C-alpha positions as CSV (number, residue, x, y, z in Angstrom):
1,M,0.0,0.1,0.0
2,I,1.5,3.4,-0.7
3,I,2.3,5.6,2.0
4,K,-0.6,8.0,3.1
5,Q,1.1,10.2,5.6
6,N,3.9,12.8,5.7
7,S,6.5,12.0,8.5
8,E,9.8,13.3,9.5
9,F,12.9,11.6,11.2
10,L,16.0,11.9,13.1
11,F,18.7,9.0,13.1
12,L,21.4,9.6,15.5
13,F,24.9,7.7,15.6
14,E,28.0,7.8,17.4
15,A,31.5,7.8,15.6
16,S,34.6,6.6,17.7
17,M,37.9,6.5,16.4
18,T,36.6,6.6,12.8
19,N,36.2,8.7,9.6
20,P,32.3,8.9,9.0
21,N,32.7,10.9,5.6
22,G,35.8,11.6,4.1
23,D,36.3,14.8,2.3
24,P,38.0,14.2,-0.9
25,D,39.0,17.9,-1.3
26,Q,40.9,17.7,2.1
27,E,43.1,14.5,1.8
28,N,40.0,12.5,2.8
29,K,39.8,14.0,6.1
30,P,36.6,14.1,8.1
31,R,34.2,16.8,6.7
32,M,34.3,19.6,9.3
33,D,33.1,23.1,9.7
34,Y,36.4,24.1,11.2
35,E,34.9,27.4,12.5
36,T,33.0,25.9,14.9
37,S,34.5,21.9,15.1
38,T,31.3,20.5,13.8
39,L,31.6,17.2,12.1
40,L,29.9,17.2,8.9
41,V,28.1,14.0,7.2
42,S,26.6,14.1,3.9
43,D,23.0,12.6,2.9
44,A,24.9,10.7,0.3
45,R,26.6,8.8,2.6
46,R,23.4,7.7,4.3
47,K,21.7,6.6,1.5
48,R,24.9,4.9,0.0
49,D,24.9,2.5,3.0
50,C,21.3,1.9,2.5
51,R,21.6,1.0,-1.2
52,D,24.5,-1.3,-0.7
53,F,22.4,-3.2,2.3
54,M,19.5,-3.3,0.2
55,K,21.8,-4.9,-2.5
56,E,23.2,-7.5,-0.4
57,K,19.5,-8.3,0.5
58,N,19.1,-8.8,-3.3
59,Y,17.1,-5.9,-4.0
60,Q,17.7,-4.3,-7.3
61,I,19.1,-0.7,-7.2
62,F,19.6,2.2,-9.7
63,V,23.6,1.7,-9.4
64,D,25.3,-1.3,-10.5
65,T,21.8,-3.3,-11.6
66,I,23.9,-5.8,-13.3
67,G,26.5,-7.5,-11.3
68,D,29.0,-5.2,-9.9
69,N,29.6,-3.4,-13.1
70,K,28.6,0.2,-13.6
71,I,26.8,0.3,-17.1
72,P,25.1,2.9,-19.4
73,M,21.7,3.6,-18.0
74,D,20.0,2.8,-21.7
75,K,21.5,-0.5,-21.1
76,M,20.5,-0.9,-17.7
77,F,17.0,-0.2,-18.7
78,A,17.0,-2.6,-21.6
79,H,18.1,-5.2,-19.0
80,I,15.3,-4.4,-16.6
81,I,12.6,-4.7,-19.4
82,E,14.0,-7.8,-21.0
83,L,13.6,-9.3,-17.1
84,Y,10.5,-8.1,-16.6
85,F,8.9,-9.5,-20.0
86,K,10.2,-12.9,-18.7
87,V,7.4,-12.7,-16.1
88,P,4.1,-12.1,-18.0
89,E,2.3,-11.8,-14.6
90,K,4.3,-8.9,-13.7
91,I,3.2,-7.3,-16.9
92,E,-0.5,-8.1,-16.3
93,V,-0.2,-6.5,-12.6
94,L,1.6,-3.5,-14.1
95,K,-1.2,-2.8,-16.6
96,K,-3.9,-3.5,-14.0
97,N,-2.2,-0.9,-11.6
98,N,-1.7,1.9,-13.8
99,P,-4.8,2.4,-16.3
100,D,-3.1,5.2,-18.3
101,L,-0.3,2.4,-19.2
102,D,-3.2,-0.1,-20.1
103,S,-5.0,2.5,-22.3
104,N,-1.6,3.0,-24.3
105,W,-0.7,-0.7,-24.4
106,M,0.8,-1.4,-28.0
107,L,2.0,-4.9,-27.6
108,G,-0.1,-7.8,-28.3
109,K,-1.5,-10.5,-25.9
110,Q,1.0,-13.4,-26.8
111,S,3.2,-12.8,-23.5
112,A,6.0,-15.1,-25.0
113,K,6.5,-12.6,-27.7
114,Y,6.6,-9.4,-25.6
115,Q,10.3,-8.9,-26.1
116,E,10.1,-9.5,-29.7
117,E,7.3,-7.3,-30.4
118,Y,8.8,-4.4,-28.4
119,N,11.9,-4.7,-30.5
120,E,10.1,-4.4,-33.4
121,L,8.0,-1.4,-32.7
122,K,11.1,0.3,-31.2
123,K,12.4,0.0,-34.8
124,D,9.1,1.1,-36.9
125,K,9.5,4.7,-37.5
126,K,6.1,5.5,-38.5
127,I,5.0,5.1,-34.9
128,K,7.9,7.0,-33.3
129,T,5.5,9.3,-31.5
130,E,3.1,6.8,-30.3
131,F,6.0,4.5,-29.2
132,T,7.8,7.2,-27.5
133,R,4.8,7.8,-25.4
134,F,4.2,4.2,-24.7
135,N,7.8,3.6,-24.1
136,N,8.0,6.5,-21.6
137,L,5.0,5.2,-19.3
138,L,6.1,1.4,-19.7
139,L,9.9,1.9,-18.9
140,T,9.2,4.4,-15.7
141,E,6.6,2.1,-14.5
142,I,9.1,-0.8,-14.8
143,I,11.9,1.2,-13.2
144,K,9.6,2.1,-10.2
145,D,8.4,-1.4,-9.7
146,S,11.9,-2.8,-9.9
147,L,14.2,-0.5,-8.1
148,I,13.6,0.5,-4.7
149,D,16.1,3.1,-4.4
150,I,14.4,5.1,-7.0
151,R,11.0,4.7,-5.1
152,L,12.9,5.7,-2.0
153,F,15.1,8.4,-3.2
154,G,14.1,9.4,-6.6
155,S,16.1,9.9,-9.6
156,A,16.2,11.8,-13.0
157,M,16.1,9.4,-15.9
158,A,17.4,10.7,-19.3
159,V,17.9,8.1,-22.3
160,E,16.4,8.0,-25.7
161,G,12.9,8.3,-25.5
162,V,12.3,8.9,-21.9
163,S,13.3,12.1,-19.7
164,R,11.6,11.9,-16.4
165,T,12.5,13.5,-13.1
166,Y,11.2,11.7,-9.7
167,T,11.6,13.5,-6.5
168,G,12.2,11.0,-3.9
169,P,9.9,10.9,-0.9
170,V,12.7,10.2,1.4
171,Q,14.8,13.2,1.8
172,M,17.9,13.8,4.1
173,N,19.9,16.7,5.3
174,W,23.6,16.6,5.9
175,G,24.2,15.3,9.5
176,Y,26.1,17.3,11.7
177,S,27.6,16.6,15.6
178,L,25.4,18.0,18.4
179,H,28.7,19.1,20.1
180,P,32.3,20.5,19.2
181,V,34.3,17.6,17.6
182,E,38.3,17.1,18.0
183,L,40.2,15.2,14.9
184,V,43.1,13.0,16.2
185,K,46.3,14.9,15.8
186,S,48.7,11.9,15.2
187,N,47.5,10.3,12.0
188,T,48.4,6.7,11.4
189,I,50.1,5.6,8.4
190,T,48.5,2.8,6.6
191,S,50.0,0.9,3.4
192,I,47.7,1.4,0.2
193,M,47.8,-1.7,-2.1
194,N,47.9,-1.3,-5.9
195,E,47.8,-3.7,-8.6
196,D,51.8,-3.8,-9.0
197,N,53.1,-1.8,-5.9
198,S,51.9,-0.1,-2.9
199,T,52.1,3.5,-1.5
200,F,51.5,5.1,2.1
201,G,48.9,7.2,3.2
202,K,47.2,8.4,6.2
203,K,44.3,7.5,8.1
204,H,42.2,10.7,9.6
205,K,40.0,10.2,12.4
206,V,37.7,11.9,14.8
207,H,38.0,11.2,18.4
208,Y,34.2,10.9,19.1
209,A,31.1,12.5,17.7
210,L,27.3,12.4,18.4
211,V,25.9,13.1,15.1
212,A,22.3,13.8,13.8
213,H,20.6,13.4,10.4
214,Y,17.1,15.0,9.8
215,G,14.7,13.9,7.2
216,T,11.4,13.9,5.9
217,I,9.0,11.2,3.9
218,N,6.5,12.9,1.6
219,K,3.2,11.3,0.7
220,F,2.7,13.1,-2.5
221,S,6.0,12.2,-4.0
222,A,5.3,8.6,-2.6
223,R,2.3,8.8,-4.9
224,K,4.5,9.3,-7.8
225,T,7.3,7.1,-7.4
226,G,5.1,4.2,-5.9
227,M,6.9,4.2,-2.3
228,T,4.8,1.7,-0.2
229,E,4.6,0.9,3.5
230,A,6.6,-2.0,3.1
231,D,9.3,-0.1,1.3
232,R,9.3,2.7,4.4
233,D,9.8,-0.4,7.0
234,I,12.8,-1.6,4.6
235,F,14.0,2.2,4.7
236,R,14.2,2.5,8.3
237,K,15.8,-0.9,8.8
238,A,18.5,-0.3,6.0
239,L,19.4,3.0,7.8
240,V,20.3,1.4,10.9
241,Q,21.4,-2.0,9.7
242,G,23.2,-0.5,6.8
243,M,25.7,1.2,9.0
244,M,26.1,-1.7,10.8
245,N,27.3,-3.3,8.0
246,Q,29.9,-0.8,6.7
247,Q,32.8,-2.9,8.3
248,T,35.5,-1.1,6.4
249,D,38.6,0.0,8.0
250,S,37.7,3.8,7.8
251,K,34.1,3.2,9.2
252,Q,34.8,1.0,12.2
253,G,33.6,2.8,15.2
254,Q,30.3,3.9,13.9
255,I,27.1,2.7,16.0
256,P,23.5,3.6,15.0
257,L,21.9,4.8,18.6
258,L,18.6,6.2,17.8
259,Y,15.7,6.5,15.1
260,L,12.9,8.6,15.9
261,E,10.0,9.6,13.4
262,I,7.0,11.6,13.9
263,V,4.0,10.0,11.6
264,Y,1.5,12.7,10.9
265,Q,-2.2,12.0,10.1
266,D,-3.3,11.4,6.7
267,D,-5.1,14.9,6.0
268,F,-1.9,16.9,7.5
269,D,0.4,18.0,4.7
270,G,3.1,20.0,6.7
271,Y,6.1,19.4,8.9
272,L,7.5,20.7,11.9
273,G,11.0,21.4,10.3
274,D,14.3,20.4,11.4
275,L,13.7,18.4,14.4
276,R,17.5,19.0,15.6
277,R,16.5,22.4,16.7
278,F,14.6,21.1,19.4
279,I,17.2,19.1,20.8
280,D,19.6,20.0,23.9
281,V,23.1,18.4,24.6
282,D,24.6,19.1,27.9
283,Y,28.5,18.7,28.3
284,D,31.3,20.4,30.2
285,G,33.0,22.5,27.9
286,Q,36.2,22.2,29.7
287,K,36.4,18.7,29.2
288,P,37.6,16.7,26.0
289,I,34.7,14.5,24.6
290,R,35.9,11.0,24.2
291,N,32.6,8.9,24.5
292,L,28.7,9.3,25.0
293,K,29.1,9.4,28.7
294,D,31.0,12.7,28.5
295,L,27.5,14.1,27.1
296,Q,25.8,14.4,30.1
297,K,22.3,14.4,28.6
298,V,20.6,14.5,25.1
299,D,17.6,16.4,26.2
300,F,14.5,16.0,23.9
301,S,12.3,18.0,26.4
302,R,11.8,20.9,23.9
303,L,10.7,18.5,21.1
304,D,8.4,16.4,23.7
305,A,6.4,19.7,24.1
306,V,6.4,20.8,20.7
307,I,4.8,17.1,19.8
308,K,2.4,17.1,22.7
309,E,1.1,20.8,21.1
310,M,0.9,19.0,17.7
311,K,-0.9,16.0,19.0
312,S,-3.5,18.5,20.8
313,M,-4.6,19.8,17.5
314,N,-4.8,16.5,15.9
315,Y,-1.8,16.6,13.6
316,V,0.4,13.7,15.0
317,Q,-0.8,10.1,14.4
318,E,2.2,8.6,16.3
319,V,5.7,9.0,17.2
320,I,7.7,5.6,16.8
321,V,11.4,5.0,17.9
322,W,14.2,2.8,17.9
323,K,16.9,3.1,20.3
324,D,20.0,1.0,20.8
325,P,18.9,-1.4,23.8
326,F,22.4,-0.9,25.3
327,V,22.7,2.9,25.4
328,N,22.4,4.5,29.0
329,K,18.9,5.4,29.3
330,E,19.8,8.4,31.4
331,I,21.2,10.1,28.6
332,F,18.2,10.0,26.2
333,N,15.2,11.6,28.0
334,L,12.8,10.6,25.1
335,M,9.3,11.5,25.0
336,E,6.2,9.0,25.2
337,H,6.4,6.7,22.0
338,Q,5.6,3.5,20.1
339,P,8.9,1.3,20.2
340,I,9.8,-0.3,17.1
341,D,12.6,-3.2,16.2
342,L,14.9,-1.9,13.5
343,W,17.4,-4.8,14.3
344,K,14.8,-7.1,12.8
345,A,15.9,-9.1,9.9
346,V,14.9,-7.7,6.3
347,P,13.9,-10.4,4.2
348,V,16.2,-11.3,1.4
349,Q,14.1,-10.3,-1.8
350,G,13.0,-13.6,-3.9
351,A,14.0,-16.0,-1.1
């Protein structure tokens, strides 16, 4: 079922002796606002974690659709169509769920010849305009149905006969640390192996950072990309478990701590806006911050007050929260919420 509510979320993780998001313009040092000593993490980093995790679960994604090789977009689309035509039942469901596509259907009813008929129509210059419209409809619907990251994050598609841009329902801001962060001053030397030799480089890390991302899920965009409630559940888990499975040398030390989402009523079309502005973090500015305990409290009191006011106006349906069960409960003073389990396994697609 297509999602019917707007929602907005917070995702908090800790980074200890690690490099959450290297900046290629700064020798791959952690991205920083050096004037405020604030660590920065791009939204693309989080989406990459999600995509990589979903790919491990056998979901087709927009990047590296065929094996591990990056291929031109037109060849990728041709591959997806070919796979689709091999399962006639999927075509019939696609037509049933898309009246506009069904009314413009140009292929015959002999499912075994879908691919052959499609290739013949594509060559026929006499019906170029009609086929372009049909192909645009067919391709975009197949892409949305096949690629979960298109349904979640959207994309621009530009190949011959197809030019569509979909704004993803899931949008995230750059994450930033909720306190000043220090870089490790002594950089470890590491050996970088190439095909025929090795060179030396530096590992740049931060001592500790509690980082928060803010994001939204938009019901109107979901209608256009086909994002379902099942997709939303997978996204939530991929955000947490995708980070847990990024066990590279530079990403060791990153632990997801909290996912909080405000789900609005079906008829509410707005948002509170960046929820991070309602969070207060207490710490001793005279002492270095080296772990979560050095942050005396992550205070959600102001956010709780705002949510209660929104509930009184009947705008909020529920607040859902996943929290690392082994985090000190005294540090996070959360509001009343519905707990969810984002450690629960995401089923392997097609298993």
